[in-house]
DOVEXMAR-565065 format. One record per residue (C-alpha): residue number from 0; y negated, x negated, z negated; residue in one letter. Coordinates in nm, 2 decimals, padded with zeros to 4 digits. Example, Ala and Ser with C-alpha at 12.3 -4.5 7.8 and 13.67 -1.06 7.14 Angstrom:
BEGIN
   pos    north     east       up   code
     0    00.45   -01.23   -00.78      a
     1    00.11   -01.37   -00.71      s
//
This chain:
BEGIN
   pos    north     east       up   code
     0   -00.83   -00.32    00.61      m
     1   -01.01   -00.40    00.94      v
     2   -00.76   -00.19    01.13      v
     3   -00.70    00.10    00.88      r
     4   -01.02    00.29    00.97      p
     5   -00.91    00.27    01.34      a
     6   -00.56    00.41    01.24      r
     7   -00.72    00.71    01.07      e
     8   -00.95    00.79    01.37      a
     9   -00.67    00.74    01.63      l
    10   -00.42    00.95    01.42      g
    11   -00.66    01.24    01.40      m
    12   -00.69    01.29    01.77      q
    13   -00.43    01.58    01.77      r
    14   -00.55    01.72    01.44      g
    15   -00.47    01.68    01.07      i
    16   -00.16    01.89    01.09      e
    17    00.00    01.64    01.33      a
    18   -00.06    01.36    01.07      i
    19    00.18    01.55    00.83      r
    20    00.46    01.50    01.09      w
    21    00.35    01.14    01.16      l
    22    00.43    01.08    00.79      f
    23    00.79    01.20    00.86      l
    24    00.82    00.97    01.16      g
    25    00.69    00.68    00.95      t
    26    00.95    00.73    00.68      v
    27    01.23    00.74    00.93      l
    28    01.10    00.41    01.09      v
    29    01.08    00.24    00.75      t
    30    01.44    00.35    00.68      l
    31    01.55    00.20    01.01      a
    32    01.35   -00.13    00.96      v
    33    01.48   -00.19    00.60      n
    34    01.83   -00.31    00.69      p
    35    01.68   -00.54    00.95      l
    36    01.45   -00.69    00.69      f
    37    01.75   -00.71    00.45      g
    38    01.94   -00.90    00.72      w
    39    01.66   -01.15    00.76      l
    40    01.64   -01.20    00.38      v
    41    02.02   -01.25    00.36      a
    42    02.05   -01.49    00.66      r
    43    01.74   -01.70    00.65      f
    44    01.55   -01.91    00.40      r
    45    01.24   -01.76    00.24      r
    46    00.98   -01.93    00.46      i
    47    01.16   -01.83    00.78      v
    48    01.18   -01.45    00.70      f
    49    00.83   -01.45    00.57      v
    50    00.70   -01.62    00.88      s
    51    00.91   -01.40    01.11      a
    52    00.78   -01.08    00.95      t
    53    00.41   -01.17    00.97      y
    54    00.43   -01.31    01.33      l
    55    00.62   -01.00    01.44      f
    56    00.34   -00.77    01.32      f
    57    00.06   -01.00    01.46      a
    58    00.24   -00.98    01.80      a
    59    00.24   -00.60    01.76      g
    60   -00.14   -00.60    01.71      l
    61   -00.18   -00.80    02.02      l
    62    00.04   -00.57    02.22      a
    63   -00.15   -00.26    02.11      f
    64   -00.48   -00.44    02.20      h
    65   -00.36   -00.51    02.54      a
    66   -00.26   -00.15    02.59      l
    67   -00.60   -00.03    02.48      l
    68   -00.79   -00.27    02.70      v
    69   -00.57   -00.31    03.01      l
    70   -00.45    00.05    03.04      a
    71   -00.72    00.27    02.89      p
    72   -00.62    00.56    03.11      a
    73   -00.28    00.58    02.94      s
    74   -00.43    00.60    02.60      i
    75   -00.42    00.95    02.45      g
    76   -00.30    01.14    02.16      a
    77    00.06    01.02    02.19      h
    78   -00.03    00.65    02.20      s
    79   -00.26    00.70    01.91      g
    80    00.02    00.86    01.71      q
    81    00.25    00.57    01.80      a
    82   -00.01    00.33    01.67      f
    83   -00.05    00.53    01.35      y
    84    00.32    00.51    01.27      v
    85    00.35    00.14    01.36      w
    86    00.05    00.05    01.15      f
    87    00.17    00.25    00.86      s
    88    00.50    00.06    00.86      v
    89    00.32   -00.28    00.91      f
    90    00.08   -00.21    00.63      n
    91    00.34   -00.15    00.37      l
    92    00.57   -00.44    00.47      f
    93    00.28   -00.69    00.49      a
    94    00.16   -00.61    00.14      v
    95    00.51   -00.57    00.00      m
    96    00.61   -00.92    00.12      l
    97    00.30   -01.07   -00.03      f
    98    00.37   -00.94   -00.37      w
    99    00.75   -01.02   -00.34      a
   100    00.65   -01.38   -00.28      l
   101    00.42   -01.37   -00.59      m
   102    00.69   -01.23   -00.81      a
   103    00.92   -01.51   -00.68      d
   104    00.67   -01.78   -00.77      r
   105    00.55   -01.67   -01.11      f
   106    00.71   -01.59   -01.44      t
   107    00.64   -01.27   -01.64      l
   108    00.38   -01.44   -01.86      e
   109    00.21   -01.61   -01.57      q
   110    00.21   -01.28   -01.38      a
   111    00.04   -01.09   -01.67      k
   112   -00.23   -01.36   -01.69      r
   113   -00.28   -01.43   -01.31      l
   114   -00.18   -01.12   -01.10      f
   115   -00.51   -00.95   -01.17      g
   116   -00.70   -01.26   -01.06      a
   117   -00.48   -01.31   -00.75      i
   118   -00.54   -00.95   -00.65      a
   119   -00.91   -01.03   -00.64      v
   120   -00.85   -01.22   -00.32      g
   121   -00.70   -00.91   -00.16      g
   122   -00.99   -00.70   -00.27      t
   123   -01.25   -00.94   -00.13      l
   124   -01.07   -00.91    00.20      g
   125   -01.05   -00.54    00.16      a
   126   -01.43   -00.53    00.11      i
   127   -01.50   -00.76    00.40      f
   128   -01.26   -00.57    00.63      g
   129   -01.42   -00.22    00.62      p
   130   -01.76   -00.38    00.64      w
   131   -01.66   -00.58    00.95      l
   132   -01.49   -00.27    01.10      a
   133   -01.81   -00.06    01.05      s
   134   -02.02   -00.34    01.22      q
   135   -01.78   -00.40    01.51      l
   136   -01.65   -00.04    01.59      a
   137   -01.96    00.08    01.77      r
   138   -02.08   -00.23    01.97      p
   139   -01.74   -00.37    02.06      l
   140   -01.52   -00.06    02.03      g
   141   -01.21    00.01    01.82      t
   142   -00.97   -00.21    02.03      p
   143   -01.15   -00.53    01.93      a
   144   -01.06   -00.47    01.56      l
   145   -00.69   -00.54    01.64      l
   146   -00.76   -00.89    01.76      l
   147   -00.96   -00.96    01.45      v
   148   -00.68   -00.84    01.23      a
   149   -00.42   -01.05    01.41      a
   150   -00.63   -01.36    01.36      g
   151   -00.65   -01.30    00.98      f
   152   -00.28   -01.22    00.96      l
   153   -00.20   -01.56    01.11      v
   154   -00.43   -01.73    00.86      l
   155   -00.25   -01.54    00.58      a
   156    00.08   -01.67    00.71      l
   157   -00.05   -02.03    00.68      g
   158   -00.15   -01.97    00.32      a
   159    00.20   -01.81    00.25      a
   160    00.37   -02.12    00.39      q
   161    00.17   -02.35    00.18      w
   162    00.23   -02.14   -00.14      l
   163    00.60   -02.12   -00.08      a
   164    00.63   -02.50   -00.08      r
   165    00.43   -02.56   -00.40      l
   166    00.61   -02.66   -00.72      r
   167    00.51   -02.46   -01.03      p
   168    00.41   -02.79   -01.21      g
   169    00.22   -02.94   -00.92      g
   170    00.31   -03.12   -00.61      g
   171    00.53   -02.97   -00.34      h
   172    00.87   -02.81   -00.35      a
   173    01.13   -02.88   -00.08      p
   174    01.05   -02.71    00.24      a
   175    01.39   -02.53    00.25      e
   176    01.48   -02.29   -00.03      d
   177    01.83   -02.17   -00.11      a
   178    01.95   -01.87    00.09      l
   179    01.95   -01.54   -00.09      i
   180    02.26   -01.41    00.09      g
   181    02.41   -01.07    00.03      g
   182    02.42   -00.77    00.27      s
   183    02.15   -00.60    00.47      a
   184    02.18   -00.28    00.26      w
   185    02.19   -00.47   -00.08      e
   186    01.85   -00.34   -00.17      g
   187    01.95    00.02   -00.16      l
   188    02.27   -00.06   -00.35      q
   189    02.08   -00.24   -00.62      s
   190    01.84    00.06   -00.67      v
   191    02.13    00.31   -00.70      v
   192    02.30    00.09   -00.97      r
   193    01.99    00.01   -01.18      s
   194    01.81    00.27   -01.41      p
   195    01.52    00.02   -01.42      y
   196    01.48    00.01   -01.04      l
   197    01.53    00.39   -01.02      l
   198    01.25    00.43   -01.27      g
   199    01.03    00.21   -01.05      i
   200    01.13    00.43   -00.76      c
   201    01.02    00.75   -00.94      a
   202    00.69    00.58   -01.04      y
   203    00.62    00.48   -00.68      v
   204    00.72    00.82   -00.54      l
   205    00.47    01.00   -00.77      i
   206    00.21    00.75   -00.69      l
   207    00.25    00.82   -00.31      a
   208    00.24    01.19   -00.36      v
   209   -00.09    01.17   -00.56      m
   210   -00.24    00.93   -00.30      a
   211   -00.14    01.16   -00.02      t
   212   -00.31    01.46   -00.19      f
   213   -00.63    01.25   -00.19      l
   214   -00.57    01.13    00.16      y
   215   -00.55    01.47    00.33      f
   216   -00.84    01.60    00.13      t
   217   -01.05    01.31    00.27      r
   218   -00.92    01.37    00.63      l
   219   -01.03    01.73    00.61      q
   220   -01.38    01.65    00.48      m
   221   -01.43    01.38    00.74      v
   222   -01.30    01.60    01.02      a
   223   -01.57    01.85    00.94      a
   224   -01.84    01.59    01.02      l
   225   -01.75    01.56    01.39      g
   226   -01.50    01.45    01.65      t
   227   -01.64    01.12    01.78      n
   228   -01.38    00.84    01.74      l
   229   -01.62    00.55    01.66      d
   230   -01.82    00.77    01.41      m
   231   -01.50    00.86    01.22      r
   232   -01.39    00.50    01.22      t
   233   -01.73    00.40    01.07      a
   234   -01.72    00.68    00.81      v
   235   -01.37    00.58    00.69      f
   236   -01.48    00.22    00.67      a
   237   -01.78    00.30    00.45      r
   238   -01.56    00.50    00.22      i
   239   -01.32    00.21    00.19      d
   240   -01.60   -00.03    00.12      l
   241   -01.72    00.18   -00.18      v
   242   -01.37    00.20   -00.31      t
   243   -01.30   -00.18   -00.28      q
   244   -01.63   -00.28   -00.46      v
   245   -01.52   -00.07   -00.76      a
   246   -01.18   -00.23   -00.74      t
   247   -01.32   -00.58   -00.75      l
   248   -01.51   -00.51   -01.07      v
   249   -01.20   -00.40   -01.25      l
   250   -00.99   -00.69   -01.12      q
   251   -01.24   -00.95   -01.21      a
   252   -01.33   -00.82   -01.55      l
   253   -01.05   -00.60   -01.69      v
   254   -00.70   -00.64   -01.55      t
   255   -00.59   -00.98   -01.69      g
   256   -00.72   -00.90   -02.04      h
   257   -00.58   -00.55   -02.03      l
   258   -00.22   -00.66   -01.95      m
   259   -00.22   -00.95   -02.20      k
   260   -00.37   -00.75   -02.49      r
   261   -00.25   -00.39   -02.44      l
   262    00.06   -00.46   -02.24      g
   263    00.20   -00.34   -01.91      v
   264    00.28    00.01   -02.05      s
   265   -00.08    00.09   -02.10      v
   266   -00.18   -00.05   -01.77      a
   267    00.07    00.16   -01.59      l
   268   -00.03    00.47   -01.78      a
   269   -00.40    00.44   -01.69      l
   270   -00.37    00.56   -01.33      l
   271   -00.18    00.88   -01.41      p
   272   -00.45    00.96   -01.67      l
   273   -00.72    00.89   -01.41      t
   274   -00.55    01.11   -01.15      a
   275   -00.52    01.41   -01.40      a
   276   -00.88    01.40   -01.50      l
   277   -01.00    01.33   -01.14      g
   278   -00.82    01.62   -00.98      f
   279   -00.96    01.85   -01.25      l
   280   -01.31    01.73   -01.17      g
   281   -01.26    01.76   -00.79      l
   282   -01.14    02.12   -00.84      a
   283   -01.46    02.20   -01.03      i
   284   -01.70    02.02   -00.80      a
   285   -01.53    02.05   -00.46      g
   286   -01.78    01.83   -00.26      s
   287   -01.75    01.52   -00.04      l
   288   -01.94    01.32   -00.30      a
   289   -01.70    01.42   -00.57      a
   290   -01.41    01.32   -00.35      l
   291   -01.56    00.98   -00.28      v
   292   -01.61    00.93   -00.66      a
   293   -01.25    01.04   -00.73      l
   294   -01.10    00.82   -00.45      e
   295   -01.31    00.52   -00.55      a
   296   -01.20    00.56   -00.92      t
   297   -00.84    00.63   -00.82      f
   298   -00.81    00.34   -00.58      r
   299   -01.00    00.10   -00.82      a
   300   -00.75    00.17   -01.10      v
   301   -00.46    00.17   -00.86      q
   302   -00.54   -00.17   -00.70      r
   303   -00.73   -00.33   -00.98      g
   304   -00.50   -00.24   -01.28      i
   305   -00.19   -00.05   -01.18      m
   306   -00.08   -00.26   -00.88      r
   307   -00.09   -00.60   -01.05      p
   308    00.08   -00.45   -01.35      s
   309    00.35   -00.28   -01.14      r
   310    00.42   -00.61   -00.96      e
   311    00.50   -00.78   -01.29      t
   312    00.80   -00.54   -01.32      l
   313    00.98   -00.74   -01.05      f
   314    00.94   -01.07   -01.23      t
   315    01.23   -00.97   -01.46      v
   316    01.49   -00.88   -01.19      v
   317    01.72   -01.11   -00.99      p
   318    01.57   -01.29   -00.69      r
   319    01.76   -01.08   -00.43      a
   320    01.61   -00.76   -00.58      e
   321    01.26   -00.91   -00.56      r
   322    01.28   -00.89   -00.18      y
   323    01.55   -00.64   -00.08      k
   324    01.52   -00.37   -00.35      a
   325    01.14   -00.42   -00.35      k
   326    01.13   -00.37    00.02      a
   327    01.32   -00.04    00.00      f
   328    01.11    00.09   -00.29      i
   329    00.77   -00.02   -00.15      d
   330    00.83    00.10    00.20      t
   331    01.09    00.38    00.23      f
   332    01.04    00.53   -00.12      v
   333    00.66    00.51   -00.08      y
   334    00.67    00.67    00.26      r
   335    00.91    00.94    00.13      a
   336    00.64    01.02   -00.13      g
   337    00.39    01.05    00.15      d
   338    00.61    01.31    00.32      v
   339    00.65    01.51    00.00      v
   340    00.28    01.50   -00.07      g
   341    00.18    01.59    00.29      a
   342    00.41    01.88    00.31      q
   343    00.31    02.01   -00.04      t
   344   -00.06    01.99    00.04      e
   345    00.00    02.15    00.38      g
   346    00.19    02.44    00.22      l
   347   -00.09    02.50   -00.03      l
   348   -00.33    02.50    00.26      g
   349   -00.13    02.75    00.47      r
   350   -00.11    02.98    00.17      l
   351   -00.49    02.98    00.15      g
   352   -00.50    02.79   -00.18      m
   353   -00.78    02.54   -00.24      g
   354   -00.85    02.25   -00.46      l
   355   -00.78    02.44   -00.78      a
   356   -00.42    02.50   -00.66      a
   357   -00.39    02.13   -00.57      l
   358   -00.50    02.04   -00.92      a
   359   -00.25    02.28   -01.08      s
   360    00.03    02.07   -00.91      v
   361   -00.13    01.73   -00.96      a
   362   -00.20    01.75   -01.33      v
   363    00.16    01.83   -01.46      p
   364    00.29    01.57   -01.22      l
   365    00.05    01.32   -01.36      a
   366    00.18    01.39   -01.71      a
   367    00.54    01.30   -01.61      a
   368    00.40    01.00   -01.42      w
   369    00.23    00.88   -01.74      l
   370    00.54    00.90   -01.95      a
   371    00.73    00.71   -01.68      l
   372    00.48    00.43   -01.69      g
   373    00.51    00.39   -02.06      l
   374    00.89    00.38   -02.03      w
   375    00.88    00.11   -01.76      l
   376    00.66   -00.11   -01.97      g
   377    00.90   -00.09   -02.26      r
   378    01.20   -00.15   -02.03      a
   379    01.04   -00.46   -01.89      q
   380    00.98   -00.60   -02.24      s
   381    01.35   -00.55   -02.32      r
   382    01.46   -00.73   -02.00      r
   383    01.21   -01.02   -02.03      a
   384    01.41   -01.24   -02.27      p
   385    01.71   -01.24   -02.04      a
//
């Protein structure tokens, strides 16, 4: 979250229309990276592929920092686009791997009780990150944010290594876990064979489309404020800060109780309902303040309620699917949804249609999304005894 505002500002250097095509580049890169990650999962023990993934991305942050500092004359729109694509891939893999490790360490009942509380840690970091970015972007410049992010990523790796060795009942597990094995493309094969995983794919795809609708609306409104890179970075950081504070409230007070008392089905259905009502409100108001309110509510429900609930879906699948199939769904499928959402929103814009047209697409899609969330919750309950 320290680096994300910089990604937005760097990616906008060639205009918003270029970002739509960066989404296509990102989905192709995630497709190419998935078999490599699947190979790591199949060939190495858990702590090795977790460490390799995080250290690879930390090294990438250091490399981009060196480029920004040592060769500033070479920095332009193309390098900013390269960073945009790289960070978009890194962002999904880092978060996906965190939740895969959580699903591997906790049972379904533990997940329902604890995932909301565990997610509070991420939200606290997501609150601190945008604040830190807004404070450092102007005095130190955007490149310094990459060093800060690399340092925190290494700290997160230390926590992951400690967690991977803990026994559920206390003490420490053996340092070496059993190999998962299988093929590099096993994740895709598992998804194709399983209606349950296909349902999760569809849920994630619609989620990404909805989030992308919001994302491009935000880019257009911020672009209207000016062209200064550090100003845009600071504005994006402030928007993220408001969003994360709202998320923290939901995670701390609502999520755990909601999943235990009303079930995963209701928790998964809340975000589609929020999206439908929010896009209707945005079409009516059409202001930056209304957008910030919608995005804060959407992101708060997404990260505070939906995300922990969705991650419990992977506690009832085989161990290989928790890493390989989850990686395919949370990276390639999610980025494919980004492409669909970006191109749809762009088409509506080229046709001269405004927020009302966007709402006319989003609301029916949200209805199908809601029904899918209810079905996934019931399917999870059926799989849990096994």
